[in-house]
C-alpha positions, -999 to +999 in steps of 0.1 A: -110-060+767-080-073+749-091-078+712-072-098+690-058-092+652-050-121+634-042-125+593-022-145+567+006-126+544+028-136+522+054-148+549+029-165+573+002-158+600+003-126+623-013-122+655-018-090+675-033-080+710-052-048+710-061-031+742-094-013+727-117-016+696-101+014+678-068+000+680-077-029+668-098-018+637-067+005+632-044-024+630-066-044+607-070-018+588-034-017+584-031-055+574-057-049+550-040-023+531-003-039+531-020-064+519-026-096+542-053-116+539-079-135+561-081-105+585-101-109+618-106-096+646-116-112+678-133-102+713-127-115+745-152-143+739-131-154+712-157-151+689-142-135+658-151-108+635-142-090+599-129-052+598-164-045+587-181-064+610-158-054+640-162-016+631-203-020+634-203-038+666-178-024+683-169+016+673-205+023+656-196+019+619-182+049+600-146+041+608-130+023+576 
């Protein structure tokens, strides 16, 4: 499954595809730490989650 991480930064929007839930969560965390806003992760069906909810649903929580 491919996960899509989107966010809004000072230079505009960004979109990154990740092959695993762990990689998607890592990218979302990286973007948050870099000051990006509106960080969301979409699953294979296009449903979007905030990083905390994504962590709980896809990586069993505790990774943030």
